[in-house]
C-alpha positions as CSV (number, residue, x, y, z in Angstrom):
1,M,-2.2,-19.6,69.7
2,A,-1.1,-17.1,66.6
3,A,-4.1,-15.0,65.3
4,A,-4.4,-14.5,61.9
5,S,-6.7,-10.6,62.4
6,G,-7.2,-8.0,60.4
7,S,-5.2,-7.7,57.0
8,S,-2.7,-10.3,57.8
9,V,-6.1,-12.9,56.9
10,D,-5.2,-11.5,53.7
11,E,-1.3,-11.9,53.7
12,V,-2.3,-15.5,54.4
13,A,-5.0,-15.9,51.2
14,V,-1.9,-14.5,49.3
15,A,0.5,-17.2,50.2
16,L,-1.7,-19.2,50.2
17,Y,-2.5,-18.7,46.1
18,R,1.4,-18.9,45.4
19,L,1.1,-22.2,46.0
20,P,0.6,-26.0,43.8
21,P,-3.1,-26.0,43.8
22,D,-2.5,-29.2,45.4
23,A,-0.9,-28.5,48.0
24,F,-3.4,-26.1,48.7
25,T,-5.9,-27.7,51.1
26,A,-3.6,-28.7,53.3
27,A,-2.1,-25.6,54.3
28,R,-4.9,-24.0,54.5
29,D,-6.5,-26.0,56.7
30,E,-2.6,-25.4,59.0
31,K,-3.5,-22.1,58.6
32,A,-6.4,-21.9,59.8
33,A,-5.7,-23.6,63.2
34,T,-3.7,-21.7,63.7
35,A,-5.6,-18.4,64.0
36,D,-8.0,-17.6,65.8
37,A,-12.0,-18.2,65.7
38,V,-12.9,-15.5,63.6
39,D,-9.7,-15.8,60.9
40,A,-9.8,-19.2,61.6
41,A,-13.5,-18.5,60.1
42,R,-12.1,-16.7,56.9
43,I,-8.8,-19.1,56.5
44,K,-11.5,-22.0,56.1
45,A,-13.4,-19.9,53.5
46,L,-10.5,-19.7,51.3
47,R,-11.1,-21.9,48.1
48,K,-8.9,-23.9,45.6
49,P,-8.1,-21.6,42.5
50,V,-8.4,-22.2,39.2
51,V,-5.5,-23.7,37.6
52,A,-5.1,-20.8,35.5
53,A,-5.4,-18.2,38.7
54,W,-2.8,-19.6,40.3
55,A,-0.6,-19.0,37.0
56,V,-1.5,-15.6,37.0
57,N,-1.2,-15.2,40.8
58,L,3.2,-16.5,40.4
59,L,3.0,-14.1,37.6
60,V,2.5,-11.1,40.5
61,A,4.5,-13.2,42.7
62,D,7.5,-12.7,40.2
63,G,6.3,-9.2,39.5
64,Q,6.0,-9.3,36.6
65,L,2.9,-7.6,35.9
66,A,4.1,-4.0,37.0
67,E,4.9,-3.1,32.7
68,A,1.0,-4.1,32.2
69,V,0.0,-1.7,35.2
70,E,1.5,0.7,33.2
71,L,0.2,0.0,30.3
72,A,-2.6,-0.6,31.2
73,A,-2.5,3.8,32.8
74,A,-1.4,4.9,28.9
75,L,-3.6,3.3,27.2
76,R,-6.5,5.1,29.3
77,E,-4.1,7.6,28.9
78,A,-4.3,7.7,24.7
79,Q,-7.8,7.0,24.6
80,D,-8.8,9.9,26.9
81,D,-6.5,12.8,24.7
82,L,-7.6,11.5,21.5
83,D,-3.5,10.1,20.3
84,A,-4.4,7.9,17.1
85,A,-1.3,7.6,16.9
86,E,-0.2,6.7,20.3
87,L,-3.1,4.0,20.8
88,R,-1.9,1.9,17.7
89,R,1.5,2.1,19.3
90,L,0.6,0.8,22.5
91,G,-2.1,-1.8,21.1
92,T,0.6,-4.0,19.6
93,Q,2.3,-3.0,22.0
94,R,0.4,-4.3,24.4
95,R,-0.6,-7.8,22.2
96,Q,3.3,-8.3,22.2
97,L,3.5,-7.8,26.7
98,V,0.1,-10.4,26.8
99,A,1.5,-13.3,24.7
100,S,5.2,-11.8,26.6
101,L,4.1,-12.4,30.1
102,A,1.3,-15.2,29.4
103,K,3.9,-17.5,28.2
104,R,6.3,-16.5,31.8
105,A,3.5,-17.5,33.3
106,A,3.3,-20.8,31.8
107,A,7.2,-21.5,32.8
108,L,6.5,-20.5,36.1
109,A,3.7,-23.5,36.6
110,A,6.1,-25.4,34.5
111,E,8.7,-25.1,37.5
112,A,6.0,-25.6,39.8
113,G,5.4,-29.3,39.2
114,H,2.5,-28.1,37.2
115,P,2.2,-27.3,33.1
116,L,-0.4,-25.4,31.5
117,A,-2.7,-26.7,29.2
118,A,-4.3,-24.8,26.1
119,S,-7.0,-23.7,27.4
120,A,-5.2,-22.9,30.6
121,R,-3.0,-21.2,28.5
122,E,-5.6,-18.9,26.7
123,A,-7.1,-18.2,30.2
124,V,-3.7,-16.9,31.2
125,A,-4.0,-14.9,28.9
126,Q,-6.7,-13.4,28.6
127,T,-7.3,-13.0,32.7
128,I,-3.9,-10.0,31.6
129,N,-5.3,-9.1,28.8
130,A,-8.2,-7.8,31.2
131,A,-5.8,-6.9,33.2
132,V,-4.0,-4.3,31.0
133,M,-7.4,-3.0,29.6
134,D,-9.4,-2.0,32.9
135,A,-8.4,-0.8,35.8
136,R,-11.0,-2.7,38.1
137,A,-9.1,-5.9,36.1
138,A,-5.7,-4.6,37.4
139,A,-6.8,-3.9,41.2
140,A,-8.2,-7.6,41.2
141,V,-5.0,-9.7,39.5
142,L,-2.9,-7.5,41.7
143,T,-4.0,-8.6,44.9
144,G,-2.4,-11.9,43.9
145,R,-5.2,-13.5,45.9
146,L,-6.8,-14.2,42.2
147,R,-9.3,-17.2,42.4
148,K,-10.5,-17.4,38.5
149,P,-9.4,-15.7,35.6
150,L,-10.3,-12.7,34.0
151,D,-12.3,-12.2,30.7
152,A,-12.0,-8.5,29.4
153,G,-15.0,-8.6,27.4
154,A,-17.4,-9.6,31.1
155,L,-15.6,-7.5,33.6
156,D,-19.2,-5.9,34.2
157,D,-20.8,-8.4,35.3
158,V,-17.7,-9.6,37.7
159,D,-17.9,-9.6,41.2
160,A,-14.9,-9.2,42.4
161,A,-15.7,-11.5,45.8
162,D,-15.7,-14.3,43.7
163,V,-12.9,-13.6,42.2
164,V,-10.9,-12.7,44.7
165,A,-10.1,-14.3,47.2
166,G,-9.8,-11.9,50.9
167,S,-10.7,-8.6,50.8
168,P,-11.8,-7.5,48.3
169,P,-9.7,-5.3,45.8
170,G,-8.5,-1.7,47.5
171,G,-10.1,0.3,44.9
172,T,-8.4,0.1,41.2
173,V,-4.5,0.4,40.8
174,E,-3.6,3.5,38.2
175,R,-0.8,5.8,38.2
176,P,-1.4,8.6,40.8
177,A,-3.2,11.0,39.3
178,A,-1.6,13.6,38.0
179,D,-1.3,17.7,39.0
180,P,-3.7,19.9,37.1
181,D,-0.7,21.7,36.5
182,E,1.6,18.5,35.6
183,L,-2.0,17.4,33.6
184,A,-2.4,21.1,31.7
185,V,2.1,20.9,31.1
186,R,1.0,16.7,29.6
187,R,-1.1,17.9,27.9
188,A,0.4,21.4,26.1
189,R,3.2,19.0,25.5
190,K,1.5,17.1,23.1
191,A,-0.5,20.1,21.3
192,A,3.2,21.3,20.8
193,E,4.1,17.8,19.7
194,R,0.7,18.1,17.0
195,A,1.4,21.1,16.2
196,A,4.7,20.7,16.1
197,R,4.5,17.1,13.2
198,D,1.2,19.6,11.2
199,A,4.4,21.9,10.7
200,E,6.5,19.8,9.8
201,R,3.8,18.0,7.6
202,A,3.0,21.3,5.7
203,A,7.0,21.9,5.8
204,T,7.6,19.4,4.1
205,A,4.2,19.9,1.5
206,A,6.2,23.8,1.3
207,E,9.6,22.1,0.1
208,R,7.6,19.5,-2.2
209,E,5.8,23.0,-4.1
210,R,9.0,25.1,-4.4
211,S,10.5,22.4,-5.3
212,A,8.1,21.3,-8.1
213,A,8.4,25.2,-9.2
214,E,11.8,25.8,-8.8
215,A,11.9,23.0,-12.3
216,A,8.8,24.7,-13.5
217,E,10.6,27.6,-13.1
218,R,13.5,26.8,-14.7
219,T,11.3,25.0,-17.6
220,A,9.9,27.9,-18.5
221,R,13.6,30.6,-18.1
222,E,15.2,27.6,-20.6
223,Q,12.2,27.5,-23.5
224,A,12.2,31.5,-22.8
225,D,15.9,31.3,-23.9
226,L,15.3,29.2,-26.8
227,V,12.9,31.9,-27.8
228,H,14.8,35.1,-27.9
229,E,18.0,32.5,-29.4
230,R,15.7,32.4,-31.6
231,I,14.6,35.6,-32.6
232,A,17.9,36.5,-32.8
233,E,19.1,34.1,-35.3
234,L,15.8,35.4,-37.5
235,R,17.0,39.2,-36.5
236,A,20.4,38.4,-38.4
237,Q,19.3,36.4,-41.1
238,L,16.7,40.0,-42.0
239,E,19.6,42.1,-40.8
240,R,20.9,40.3,-43.8
241,L,17.9,40.3,-46.6
242,Q,17.5,43.7,-45.8
243,S,21.4,44.0,-46.6
244,D,20.6,41.9,-50.2
245,A,17.3,43.8,-51.0
246,D,19.4,47.5,-51.0
247,A,22.3,46.0,-52.8
248,A,19.5,44.4,-55.4
249,D,17.5,47.6,-55.2
250,A,20.5,49.9,-56.0
251,E,21.1,46.9,-58.6
252,L,17.7,47.6,-59.8
253,A,18.3,50.7,-59.9
254,R,20.9,51.4,-62.2
255,R,19.5,49.1,-64.6
256,E,16.5,50.1,-65.0
257,Q,18.5,53.9,-65.7
258,R,21.2,52.0,-68.5
259,L,18.0,50.6,-69.9
260,R,16.6,54.1,-70.0
261,E,19.8,55.4,-71.3
262,A,19.7,52.5,-73.9
263,V,15.7,53.5,-75.5
264,S,16.5,56.7,-75.7
265,A,19.4,55.9,-77.8
266,A,18.0,53.7,-80.0
267,K,15.7,55.8,-80.5
268,A,18.0,58.6,-80.9
269,A,19.4,56.2,-83.7
270,A,15.8,55.0,-84.8
271,N,15.6,59.4,-85.4
272,H,18.8,59.6,-87.2
273,A,18.5,56.4,-89.4
274,Q,14.8,57.1,-90.5
275,R,16.2,60.4,-91.4
276,A,19.3,58.9,-93.4
277,R,16.9,57.3,-95.7
278,D,15.2,59.9,-95.8
279,A,17.9,62.4,-97.8
280,V,18.4,59.0,-99.8
281,P,17.7,61.1,-103.4
282,E,15.2,59.3,-105.5
């Protein structure tokens, strides 16, 4: 009689939990019948999965959840580094990825002859989202032995043994812990990238300030040029007026001289006339 001892029971469970739900019980009993007493009892204890959990198991078997697990690790890293821009980008990517994976899971279920109802599709999406948001959920989902769907908002109350058939998931599914030197390099790179972005923003602001100062200087220079041009015009006009004034002063001096001469001549003529009158005999 073939045995299914040790971790091979989990391998049996993985195969069973990929089967359509209506084929689960008969296949489980057949596997139990070929196992030794201990493992037969463990196999017999396996319970049929909820349809949504079965669809997620199909997705795991299809190899479609690796990208989600990578995104989960990247999200946690961005949270650790408090990188708001990266969190926004990854949040958008997470929503798109969850929707795409849920659609793929529904397609796999339909291909297996069990189209998912709306409620089951929603449960699939919630389970995938839980795997992306929480390392414990990812560990449970990636066993491929999920019995029940998961909800990211209720993970603290979930018993792994209740949602995963066979052995509980061993730890969490994450990328290997970064070497301290590698972590330091990554953080230094992110710090350098932030510094570069800050410097770029400062350079842009400085360029705007330079451009504004240049425009202001150009306006002031044009205004100063206009004032100097006006001064030059006024100086030329003043020189012309000064020349006219000098000519007028000279003409006035001549006229004054002629007036004095005329007055003197008139006075002499008057005196002469008076003497002439005085010389006339009476």
